[in-house]
N, C-alpha and C positions, 0 to 999 in steps of 0.2 A: 211602733218601734221601741225596742228595749234600750236600756242604758248600757252603753258599751264604751268603756274607757280605752283611749289610745295613749299617746304620749302624755303622761301625767294628768290626764283629765278626760272629760267628756265634751265632745264638740258635736253639734247637730244643728239643724235648722231651728230658728227661733220658736217656731210653732211646737216643737217637741218639748220645750221647757215648760211643762205644765206644773201646777202647784203640787200635784201628786208625785211627780218625779223628783222635784226639788226637795220635797219633804222626805222622800225615800233616801236620797243621798244624805240629807241631814241626819236621819235616823241611823243610817249606816255608819256615819262618822262617830256618832255618839256611842255606838256599839264597840267601836275600836279604841277610842280614846278614854282615858280615865276621866272621872267626873270632875276633877279639879283642873283639867287641862285648859290651856290658854290658846285661843284661835284668833288670828287676825284675818280680816276679809276686806278686799278691795274690789274695784270694778272699773271697767273702761267706759268709753263714751258710746258704745254701741246701744242700739235700741234694746231696751229691756234688761241691760246689764245691772243697773241699779236695783231693779225689782228682784232679780235673781239673788243678788248679794243680800238685799234686805231680808228676803224670805229665809235664806240660809241662816243669817245672823239671828233672826227672831227665834227660829226653831232650836238652833244650837245653844243659844243663851239660856235656855231652860235647864241645861245640864252641864254647861261649860262656861268659862269666862270668855266673852267675845268682845273684840273691838272691831268696829266697821269704819271704813274710811268715810269722812264727811263730804267727800267729793270724788270725782273720777281720779284714778291714780294709775300710773304705769305699772305693769306687772313687775318690772325690775325693782321698783321701789318697795313693793310688798316682799319680794324675795330678799332684798337687802335688809329690811327691817326684821324679818324673821331670823336671819343669820346674825344680826347685830344685837339682838335682844334675847338673852338666854331663857327668859320666861315663856317665850312663844313655843308651843308644841306643834302647831300646824298653821299653814297659811293657805288661803283660798283667794283666787281671783276670778271674778266673773268676766271672762274674755274669750273670744274665739281666736285670738292671736292673728295668725296670717290667713285665716279662712275667709271666704267671700262674705259680703255684707249681710246676707240673709241668714248667716249662722251666728250662734253664740256658743258659750262654753263655760265649764266650771273647771278651772285649773287648780290642781292640788300641789302644794309645795311643802317639802319637809322643813323641819325647824332649822336646817342649815341653809335654807334658801334654794336648794336644788329641787329639780322636778321630782315629784313623788315616784317612789320605786314601783316597779311592776307588781311586786308583792302587795304593797299598800293599795294600789288602785284595783287590783283583783279582789282584795278583801272588801273594799267599798262597793264594788260592782256586785259581788255576791250578796252582801247584806242588803243592798238596795233592791235587788231582785226579790229576795225573800220578803222584804218589807212590802213591796208592791203586790205580792201574792197573798199576803196575810189579810185576815178579816179586820184587824184593828190597825189600820195604817194611817191614822190621823192624830199624830202627837199634838199636844197643845203648843201654843206659841204665846205664852203669857209674859215672859221676861223681856225686858228691853236691853239690847246690847249697848255698850258704850260706844261713842263716836270718837274718832281720833283723826288728826290731820297728818297723814303719812307723807303727803306731798311736801310740806314745808321742811320736815325733818330730812327727807331725801335730798331736797335742794340744798339745804345747809351742809349735808355730808358731801355732796358733789363740789360745792364751793370750797370746802376745807381741803378736798383732795386736789383741786386744780387751780386754786386762786393765784398761785405763783406763776402759772403758765398763761394766764389770760389778762387782758387789760381792757380799757374802755373802748377799744377799737374792735373788740370781738363780740359777736353775738353767740350766746350759748343756748343750745336746745338740749332738752333732756328727754329720755325715754327709759 
C-alpha cells in the first residue's frame, strides 16, 4: 500500500506504518520546510502512536528543531500550542482520530493549528513517494529531539479560559 493522504493526514492500518514509510514522510517534510523550522509532535494512546511520533521526531530533528510531547496528548492541545506559539512552523500528531482501533495515522497541522491544506499534504505525499522509490532512502537519525509537556500548558490554558464558569462541584474533562 502506498502513502495516501486524506483530510490533513495519512490514516491506515497499524501494520502499514513501517519504518520505511515513516522515514519517507519525515524526508518529505524536510524537503518542504526550511532547515531552521520548528516542529512540534504529539501522539495519542493508540498502540504504536508513541513509536511513530518518536521515529518522526528523531529523523526530523536532524534538520529541524523538534519538540515531542513527553506523554500522550490530545490533538486539540497540539493544534492550540501551534496556533498560540509563533515560533512553530508545523505540528504533527500520531493519531488515527475517529478511525477504528486497528488504525493509526499521521495528522499534519499548519502553524495556525488548522488541518494541513490539500496543497501541503499533496506535496508531502509526492515527496514521500519519490523518497520510497529512491535508492538512498535511509536518512540518519542521530539528533535527539527536545521533550515538552504540552498537556500541562493546555490544561492551564483551559483553566484560564473557563475558571470563572466552574466550581468544585464540576468535573472537567478535556480533549
